[in-house]
C-alpha positions in Angstrom: 56.2 97.1 63.7 55.2 93.5 64.2 56.9 91.0 66.5 58.8 88.3 64.8 57.7 84.7 65.1 60.2 82.7 67.2 59.7 79.7 65.1 61.6 81.3 62.2 64.2 83.6 63.6 66.7 83.3 66.4 66.2 85.4 69.5 69.3 87.6 68.8 67.7 88.8 65.6 64.8 90.4 67.4 67.1 93.2 68.6 66.4 95.2 65.5 62.6 95.3 66.3 61.4 98.6 67.7 57.8 98.0 68.8 56.1 101.2 70.0 52.8 101.8 71.9 49.6 102.4 70.0 47.7 105.6 69.6 44.8 106.2 72.0 41.6 104.3 71.6 39.9 105.1 68.3 36.4 104.6 69.8 34.7 103.7 73.1 34.8 100.0 72.1 38.5 99.8 71.1 40.5 99.0 74.2 44.2 98.8 74.7 45.2 96.5 77.5 48.7 96.2 78.9 50.8 94.4 81.4 53.9 96.1 82.9 56.2 94.9 85.6 57.7 98.0 87.2 60.6 96.3 88.9 60.4 97.1 92.7 58.7 100.4 92.3 59.0 101.9 95.7 59.9 105.0 97.6 61.3 103.2 100.6 64.7 104.3 101.8 67.9 102.4 101.2 68.5 99.5 103.5 64.8 99.1 104.3 64.3 95.6 105.8 61.6 94.8 103.3 64.0 95.3 100.3 66.8 93.1 99.0 70.2 94.8 99.0 70.4 95.0 95.2 67.2 96.9 94.6 68.1 100.2 92.8 67.0 103.5 94.4 65.0 105.7 92.1 65.3 109.5 92.2 62.6 112.0 91.1 64.0 112.1 87.6 63.5 108.3 87.3 59.8 108.6 88.3 59.4 111.5 85.8 60.9 109.3 83.0 58.6 106.4 83.9 55.6 108.8 83.8 56.6 110.0 80.4 56.8 106.5 79.1 53.4 105.8 80.6 52.0 108.8 78.7 53.6 107.4 75.5 52.1 104.0 76.3 48.7 105.6 76.3 46.9 102.4 77.4 43.3 102.1 78.7 43.9 99.3 81.2 47.3 98.4 82.6 48.0 95.4 84.9 51.0 96.4 87.0 53.4 94.2 89.0 56.0 94.9 91.7 54.4 98.1 92.9 54.7 99.2 96.6 51.1 100.6 96.9 48.9 103.1 95.2 50.8 106.2 96.4 54.0 105.3 94.5 52.0 104.2 91.5 50.5 107.7 91.3 53.9 109.0 90.4 53.7 107.1 87.1 50.0 107.1 86.4 48.2 110.4 87.1 44.9 110.1 89.0 43.2 112.7 86.9 43.2 110.2 84.1 43.4 106.8 85.8 41.9 105.0 88.7 44.5 102.9 90.6 43.6 99.6 92.3 46.4 97.9 94.2 46.2 94.6 96.1 45.9 95.0 99.9 48.8 92.7 100.9 51.4 94.4 103.2 54.3 93.5 100.9 56.4 95.5 98.5 55.8 93.5 95.3 52.1 94.1 95.0 50.0 93.7 91.8 47.6 96.4 90.7 45.3 97.6 87.9 45.4 101.0 86.3 42.1 101.9 84.7 41.0 104.8 82.6 38.6 107.0 84.5 35.6 106.5 82.3 35.8 102.7 82.7 33.8 101.4 85.7 35.6 99.0 88.0 34.2 96.6 90.6 36.8 95.0 92.9 36.3 91.2 93.6 37.9 89.2 96.4 41.6 88.7 95.7 42.8 85.3 94.6 44.8 84.7 97.8 45.2 80.9 97.0 48.0 82.0 94.6 50.1 82.8 97.7 51.0 79.2 98.2 53.5 78.3 100.9 57.2 78.6 99.8 59.7 77.9 102.5 62.6 79.0 100.3 61.1 82.5 99.5 62.7 85.6 100.9 59.4 87.4 100.6 55.8 86.2 100.3 54.3 85.2 97.0 51.5 87.4 95.6 47.8 87.1 95.5 45.9 87.8 92.2 44.0 91.0 91.8 40.4 90.3 90.5 38.4 93.2 89.0 35.3 93.4 86.9 35.4 96.2 84.3 32.7 97.7 82.1 32.6 100.6 79.6 28.9 100.8 80.1 28.1 98.3 77.4 30.6 95.4 77.7 31.4 93.8 81.0 34.4 91.5 81.5 36.6 90.2 84.3 40.4 90.8 84.7 42.8 88.9 86.9 46.3 90.4 87.4 49.0 87.9 88.5 52.7 87.8 89.4 53.7 84.1 89.7 56.6 82.3 91.2 60.0 82.9 89.6 62.6 80.3 88.6 60.7 77.8 86.4 61.3 79.5 83.1 60.9 76.6 80.8 62.1 73.6 82.8 60.2 70.3 83.0 57.6 70.6 85.7 58.9 67.4 87.4 62.4 68.9 87.8 63.6 68.7 91.4 63.7 72.0 93.2 61.2 74.4 94.6 60.2 76.7 91.7 58.5 74.4 89.3 56.3 72.5 91.8 55.2 75.8 93.3 54.4 77.3 89.9 52.5 74.2 88.9 50.4 74.6 92.1 49.7 78.2 91.2 48.6 77.2 87.7 46.1 74.7 89.3 44.7 77.7 91.3 44.5 79.7 88.0 42.7 76.8 86.3 40.0 76.7 89.1 39.5 80.5 88.6 39.3 80.1 84.8 36.8 77.2 85.1 34.6 79.3 87.4 34.5 82.1 84.8 33.8 79.6 82.1 30.9 78.2 84.1 29.6 81.8 84.6 29.8 82.5 80.9 31.6 85.8 81.4 34.5 87.1 79.2 37.8 87.2 81.1 41.4 88.2 80.8 44.4 86.9 82.8 47.5 89.0 82.5 50.8 89.8 84.3 54.2 88.4 85.0 53.9 84.6 84.7 57.7 84.0 85.1 57.3 81.3 82.5 58.2 81.3 78.8 54.7 80.1 77.9 54.0 78.5 74.5 50.9 76.8 73.2 52.6 73.5 73.8 53.7 74.2 77.4 52.1 71.7 79.8 51.0 74.6 82.0 49.0 76.0 79.0 47.6 72.5 78.4 46.4 72.5 82.0 44.5 75.8 81.5 43.2 74.8 78.1 41.9 71.3 79.1 38.4 72.5 80.0 38.4 76.2 79.2 40.5 77.0 76.1 42.3 80.4 76.3 44.1 82.5 73.7 47.8 83.1 74.5 48.4 86.4 72.7 52.2 86.1 72.9 52.3 82.7 71.3 54.9 82.2 68.7 56.6 85.5 69.3 59.6 86.9 71.1 60.1 90.3 72.6 62.5 93.1 71.6 62.7 94.3 75.3 66.2 95.4 76.2 67.8 93.8 73.2 65.7 90.7 72.9 64.2 87.9 75.0 61.3 85.5 75.2 58.1 86.6 76.8 57.4 85.9 80.5 54.8 88.7 80.6 51.6 87.5 79.0 48.0 88.4 78.2 45.5 85.5 78.0 42.0 85.9 76.8 39.2 83.5 77.8 35.5 83.0 76.9 34.1 85.2 74.3 37.0 87.6 74.9 39.1 85.3 72.6 37.2 86.8 69.7 38.0 90.4 70.7 41.7 90.4 69.8 42.6 92.7 67.0 44.8 90.6 64.7 48.5 91.4 64.8 48.0 94.0 67.6 50.6 92.6 70.0 53.2 95.3 70.8 56.1 95.8 73.2 57.0 99.4 74.1 60.7 99.8 74.3 62.3 102.6 76.4 63.2 104.7 73.4 66.3 106.8 74.2 67.3 104.7 77.2 70.7 102.9 77.5 71.4 99.5 79.1 72.7 101.5 82.2 69.1 102.8 82.6 67.6 99.4 83.0 67.7 99.5 86.8 66.2 103.0 87.1 63.4 102.2 84.7 62.4 98.5 84.7 63.9 95.3 83.5 60.5 94.5 81.9 58.8 96.4 79.0 55.1 97.0 78.7 53.3 94.4 76.7 50.0 95.3 75.0 47.2 94.1 72.8 44.2 95.8 71.4 40.7 94.5 71.8 37.6 95.3 69.8 34.7 95.1 72.3 31.2 94.2 71.2 
């Protein structure tokens, strides 16, 4: 089912939308790409010093359920956030099907990329400038994971991000720490985007932006000033856990803007789950689009 346009319906009406994952790729040049924040996915014991006290502990059944949803998702490329290393990610994404690339940072909330085995991946230097100084943060901010992918014919660059929380849709000049820091992170993203534009390579930026981005958001204006990008979630709201506005986004740049399959934006709900399951699954749902590669 399609996602409703948020310009015509109120958010509460999106609750009836049940958006499911796609079927597997129809050909070698049809690609399903996803972003999925897995909400403190870790095997660390309770009361570990690196974890906030309110982080839910997952048991083996929880990991099995996430793995089943990952199989249902059936995506070719998945940007993941809040993952405590490749070992724990393997419990959700089997290594016989996927290659797992996770940022090197010694923190719990890492970003990563899950790539189908027949897609070649080249790891580029991480975008460490996104880890701007934040004196109020209880844990470090995250670098961006930068990977070049190719299916043997089409080559493109992917940047996975997880940006500063707290500046959902407030004016950027609002006092407080979140919005100024997020604005600085978007300036870093803008530099990365301009470099890809100058190189003439197709590129994708995806992940948890912690911002309800719209085409008219000043942060999108910043990115689009010199290198226009396609915000695939624009004008839509998500059915995740009963309905919300998107903070997880997939942005396409360069010639990749022309690859989007029309009306292919989907959100995979946790079918069969109850509100009480949110902590043991994730408070985010996978967000996907399909691309038609040249």
